[in-house]
C-alpha positions in Angstrom: 58.3 135.6 78.1 56.3 136.8 81.1 53.5 134.7 82.6 51.0 137.2 81.2 52.5 137.0 77.7 52.4 133.2 77.9 48.7 133.4 78.9 48.0 135.4 75.7 48.6 132.1 73.9 45.6 130.5 75.6 42.3 131.3 74.0 38.7 130.3 74.6 36.3 129.8 71.7 32.8 128.5 72.4 32.8 126.7 69.1 35.9 124.6 69.9 35.7 122.0 72.7 32.7 123.6 74.2 34.7 126.7 75.2 37.5 124.9 77.0 40.8 126.8 77.1 42.9 125.9 74.0 46.3 126.8 72.6 46.4 129.6 70.0 43.0 128.8 68.6 44.1 125.3 67.6 42.1 122.2 68.5 44.6 121.4 71.3 43.1 121.8 74.8 45.2 123.0 77.7 43.8 120.1 79.8 45.1 117.6 77.1 48.7 119.0 77.3 48.6 119.0 81.1 47.2 115.5 81.1 50.0 114.3 78.9 52.6 115.9 81.2 51.0 114.3 84.2 51.1 110.9 82.5 54.8 111.3 82.2 55.2 112.6 78.7 58.1 115.1 78.3 57.7 118.5 76.6 60.0 117.1 73.9 57.6 114.2 73.2 54.6 116.6 73.1 56.5 118.7 70.5 57.2 115.6 68.5 53.6 114.4 68.6 52.2 117.9 67.9 54.6 119.6 65.6 52.4 122.7 65.5 53.1 123.3 69.2 55.9 125.5 70.3 57.8 125.3 73.6 56.1 128.4 74.8 52.7 126.8 74.3 53.6 124.1 76.9 54.8 126.9 79.3 51.5 128.7 78.7 49.6 125.6 79.8 51.7 125.4 82.9 51.1 129.1 83.6 47.4 128.6 83.1 47.4 125.8 85.6 49.5 127.8 88.1 47.1 130.8 87.9 44.1 128.5 88.2 45.3 126.8 91.4 46.3 130.1 92.8 42.7 131.1 92.8 42.8 133.5 89.9 39.7 133.4 87.6 42.0 133.0 84.6 39.4 131.2 82.5 36.9 134.0 82.7 39.6 136.6 82.0 40.7 134.8 78.9 37.2 134.2 77.7 36.4 137.9 78.2 39.5 139.0 76.2 38.7 136.7 73.4 35.2 138.3 73.0 36.4 141.8 72.5 
C-alpha cells in the first residue's frame, strides 16, 4: 500500500473525539495508537488488544505522523476529504 492509500484509512469526524483523526471511522484515535507504540507496545500487542485493527491501520498512523512532522497539513486534507 502506498502512503496515500494508507492515509485513506484515517478519517476525521467532528462527532467522534472532537474531530481528532481516527482509524476507519472507529473510536480509535491515531494519537492513541502512536502513544501505545511510543510506550513500547508492539504492533502485535496492539492487534491483540484491538482485534478490529489491521496491520495497515498501524502503518496508516505512522504515515500520518510522518506527514505531520514533515510539515504537511494532513489533518486539514483528511478533514476536507471526509466532508465531501
